[in-house]
N, C-alpha and C positions, 0 to 999 in steps of 0.2 A: 407599780407608781407608777402615778399622770405625770403626762408634761404638761411643768407650768406655761399659764400664758405669757404672751408678748407683752402683756402690765408687771406678768410679776415675775417677767426672765427684767428687766429694767427695773423694777424694783430691788429685784435681786444688785444687780454691776453696783449700783447705786447704793447700797448699804457695803456690799464687798470693800467701796471707793471709799466710805468713811472710816469702817471698823478695822479693815488691814485682814490681811491673808491670819494672822494667826488668831484670830475672835471666830472662826471655821474650824478649828482641829483642838486639839488637845495637843500640849507640852510635846508626845512623842509625835504625832504624825507630821509635826511643824520640824522634830530633826528630822524625819526624814525625808521630806522635803529640801530642807535647807542641808543634808548631803548628797541627794541628787542633784540640787543645782550644782556645785560646789563639782561633783566628778563628773559632769557632764565638758561644764569649765576647764579643768582641765587636760579630760580627755581630748577636744578642739584644739589642746596645744602639742600631743603626745601622737597624736592620731599620724600624720603624714609622714612622720617617721618609722613609726612600729610597720606602716604600709611599704617600706623604702627597706628600711631591715628584713620584712619577711621575706621579700623579692632577694634578696645578696645570701640570708642563710639557709639552711636544711633546720628544720623541725628538728626541735630538740627533744629527747629522750621520753623526756612524761606528756607530752605532750601527744608522741604517739600511744604512751600508754594509756590513755582517756579517756582513748577509744572505747568505745564495747565491747568489742571482736577484735585485737590492736591488729593491724597492717602494716607491712613494712616503709622503712618512712620511705624508701623510694616512690611505693603509688600514691604517699601523701603528696610528694611531691612533686605528684605527675598533677596531681590537683587542684594547686595552688593557680590563682590567678589574680590578674593587677585589679585590684580594687577600684572602682569609682572614689571620686572621693563625693560624701553624703556629707550635707551641712548638720551643723546639731543644733537640735532645735532649741523652740529660744526656753528662755528659762519659764517667761509665762508658762506657756506649752507643755513646759513640763512639770509645768508646778500643778497644773489642771487633772494630767492622766493621773499623778501622783494620789490631787485629791480625790479622787473617784476612784481611784483603787480603795484608799483611807476609809469612804464612805458605805462604800459597795463590800466592806470585808470587815463584817466588826468583830472587836474586839471580842478572844475566846474560843472565838468557832473551832468547831473539830479538824485539825488540819491533816490526818490519817486515815483513810483506807486502805480497805488490805484486794487485791487480785486474787477473783476467782475461776480458776481454771479447772476445766471437766476433764482433761485425758486423764483419765485414769479407768479398772473396771471394778473401781472398791470404792468408790468417794461415797459421803453418807446424800441423804434428797434431797433434791433443795430445801423443803422447806426445813430440814432439819439446821442446812449448813444456815439459811435467813436465823437460823431462832440462837445459833451458832456465834455468831453476826453480834444481836443484839446480849445476846448474854456478857460477851466481851464488851462491849457498849463504843462497837467498832461501827463508829456512822456513814458510813462512804463504801460503795463497792466496783468493782472493773468486772466486763465480763465481755470474753473475745466472740462474742458471734449471738444475736436472739435466743435465748433460750423460754421460751415458753414458760415451762415449769418453775424458775429460776424470778420472772419479773411476774408469774401470779404470789409467789410465797412473797415474793418485798410488796406485792401491792400494800398500803396501806399503814408501811412498816414504820416508814418519813426516811428510810436507809439511802442519801444521795448515791447516783449512778449513772457511774460513766456504757455507755453502751460502744462498741465497736462494728460498724461495717467488714465484713471480712472480706482481705484482698480481693478474693478469688471476685470481686461484686464488684466492684471497682470500677472497673473499661465498661459496665453498662449501665453503672451511673455516670457516668463522663460522658457516653452516646444519646441516653435517654435520658430527658425527664420524667417519666414518664414510669419508669420503672425505678427510681427515686419515689418517686408519689407512692408505686405499690407497695413499698415496701413501709414507708412509714405507715401505710395505709395497716400494714400487717401487721408489722413488729411494734407499733407504740400509741399511734391511736387507741387500739384496744384496750389501754394500761392505762385508766387516767388515771389510778391510785400511786400509779411506781411515780418517784422521784425525779426524775432521770436528770443530769446535770450537764453532761457533755454527751455529744456521740463524736468519736475517731471515726473516720475514715479510714481504714485499714492501720498496720499495725507495722511499723519500721522497711516499710516498703523502700528497695535499693534496689533496683531493677532502674535503670536511667527512662526506659523507657515506660514501662509504669508510669511511675514520676507525674511522668506527666498527667493524666490521666488523675492524678489527687484533687487537686485545684478542682478543672469543672463540677468533676464529682463532688467536692463539697457545694458549690455553689447549686447545684441542681437541688440535692441536697435540703440546704437553706430554702430553696425556697416552695421545696414540698412542704416544706416545718411552718413555713407562713401562712401555706394554704388551709394546712390542717388546722392554723391559730394555734400553733406550737409553737412560735417564736422563739419563745425564750428557753429552749433550747440549744446551746451553744454549737456549734460544727465545731471540728477541729481536725488534726492527722495526728500519730503517735512518731515520735522519731524516734529512729535511732543513734544514736551520740555519735556515731559517725559522720552524720552532715557537717559538723562542727567539726574548725577545726583551728589553728593554732591557740587550743586553750589552758598554755601556760608559758606564761602566765595566764588564769583568768583574765585580765582587761585586755589584753590581745586577740578573745576570741572575737571569728566568723565566719561565715557562713563557708561552706566547703565547696559549695557550687548556688552563685548566688540567683541563674537564672533557674535555678528548682526554687531557692529559700524566698529568697528578695518576693517576690507576687504575693506568694503564702502569708510571708508575718506583710506586708500591705493591708491582704484580703480579714488576714487578724485581727488586725487593729480595725479597722471597715465596723465588723461584724461584734466587736468588742469580747470576742474569743480567745480561751487561750490558746499559746503553743503547749501543749504537749510533750515531755520527754523522757524515755526512758533511761536510766541513772546508772548506771553501776561503779558506785570504785571498786568491785570484788575485782571484774575485770580488769580495770586498769592495771590493780597492786600484785594480782599475777602475770600480768605479763611486766614489767618489772622493776621487779622484787628489789633490784640495785639503788632507784634512788625515790620509790614510793615505799614509807615502814609502816611498817602494819598497821604501827597505835593514830596514825596521819589516818590511815582507809577507815580505822573504826572507831570515829571516833574519842578517845582516847587522850589524855596529854601526852605532848613529845617531845611532835617535831611544829615548831612555825615555821609559816612563810611569807614573807612579807609581799606584795606585788608592787613592782614603783614603780608599777602604769594609775593605778589608782589608790595608793595610798593605803592599800586595808590589808590586815594582817589574817593567814588562816589559817587555823590548828585542826581543820580536818578537806578529806579529796572532796569531800560528797559541797562542800558548799562549795570550793574552788569550785570545781564540774557543772552550777548552776552556776554563779559566777557569771563561768568564760560562755555562755548561755543569753545572759541579761548584755551580754556588749556586745556577741553576734546581733543581735539584737538593736543596739546602739549603732554599732558602725553600717546596719541596715535604713537605720532612721527611721524606727519604731520601737520608743523605749518605753512607749507607754502600753506593749502585751505580754499582760498578767503568762510568767511560767507555772504552769504546773506536771508535777513530776507524778507519771502515767504508773510506771516501773521502775525498783528498783528494792535490793534485794542480797543475802547471802548464801550458799547454800552450806548445811551440815551437814556433807557428807560429798565423795565422789570422787575427791583432784586436791591437787593442795593446797593446803589453808583453806581447803575446808569441812571444817571443825563444829560441831556442838558450841565448842565455845564460841568461838569468833563469830557463829554467826548469832548465837546470844547476843551476842557483844557488841553488833552491827545492829541488830533491827532493836536491841531496847535503849538504844542508846540513840538511834533516827529518833525516833516515839518521841525519845525529850525532847529533841534537838529540834523538827522542822516547827515549831508553836513560835518561835522567837526568828526564822528564818534565817537569813546569807549576812555574810557584814555586808555584800550591794544592797541588797532588801530585807531591813530587818520586818516581823511583823509577819504571821501567819503562812508559810508555804503549803499547800496542798500536795501531798505527796501518799501515796497509791504502792503495801508494799506485795510483791513477789514476792510467793500469794502463799493462799492461803491452805492448800496443801499440799502433797509429799503426791506427784502426782506421777504411775508406773507406766503411762502407755506412751511418755514424753519421750521426741528419739532426739537427739544429739547427745553431747558428751553424759554422762552417767552423772555429772555436776545438777543435770535440766532437772533429775528428776528428784533433790532435796532441796528446794527453797521452798519449798512448808513449810507455813506456823504452826499447821498438826498435823497428827497422824488421820488418814484414813479414817481410823476409830473414831476421831475429832480429840484427841487424846493429845494434850503438845506434842510440836516435836523436843521444847524443850521451854524451858519457866521465861512469856513477859507478861508485864503487867503495862496497859493498856487507859 
């Protein structure tokens, strides 16, 4: 899209003054603006009290259970810190940010992608994998490293791609702009027919020293893409849910480490890139079955939770987790940063609650649900399901090898409708 001239910008501002906000967006978009403004006003009144309460109380069982892989409550309390007061964004600024989101995310956009892992010795060829995506109407893919055969197979298909920079490459990217430029030259520029959407600089990096390299690496990669005239590809990092804390109720969500996350959130706001987060209600549920019901974790009727902090009602754990991320961004002063769920899924075997029935229920309900967004952010929520195939070489718990929607022979692990 061409940038408007100064004269065009002035004319647009004058037109805005004459016709009003409602003439620029439809009724649904206007409702979203109004809702966000009301939330901002409400949150400005309760935030100070919320932080004082946080210092006085330990984290609730649900807060701990929401983590991707639960830790002890003591470990989380060790991470507690005093939060600096951030001013709430002005009503006009918030409305403008949401207007941008509304205008750049057209109605009817496909919200579901699927992660394509390759940790198996019996998986289909990349060409067959891409054919399977297309036959099922799956319009986006995530890969965890540049795979030349996959990239060639994707060329010309229009399938949107989220591609990772492997964790082991981050240090080199952070210290050497030339390393980032060489990576772009080798793994992005040769594939002009691939619909690159995002590049994630690392996945679930939790080591404190390694985290310090993420933002410098993102900046160098952004510069390399811009130099290659590929600035439309957005650069982010994929976060484990542990980087958020106080996630119940959702309105209380904040970053667990401001020093790490605040600069990243600011950078994402400046570049227009989304925050990528891996969100797993499965791990939260198995970590606290006393407080979290299976129906709530799998989008089924039966449990309703009202958040007194934002006045919203929740009927699914997924929505509550995602909205706690939005709350953390607001608390950081970055309410306009978009959230993309870069992983979510439910295993069909290998441990407690990992059954075909539960996996089918969660994943089908997820597919049906994300087009409508969350209570806090209605509208399509871009989401990547984990994963396309059961991967027999994955390490860790047995469940890690049973997140696939399909078996290696391309037969469905269970029936889903995309």
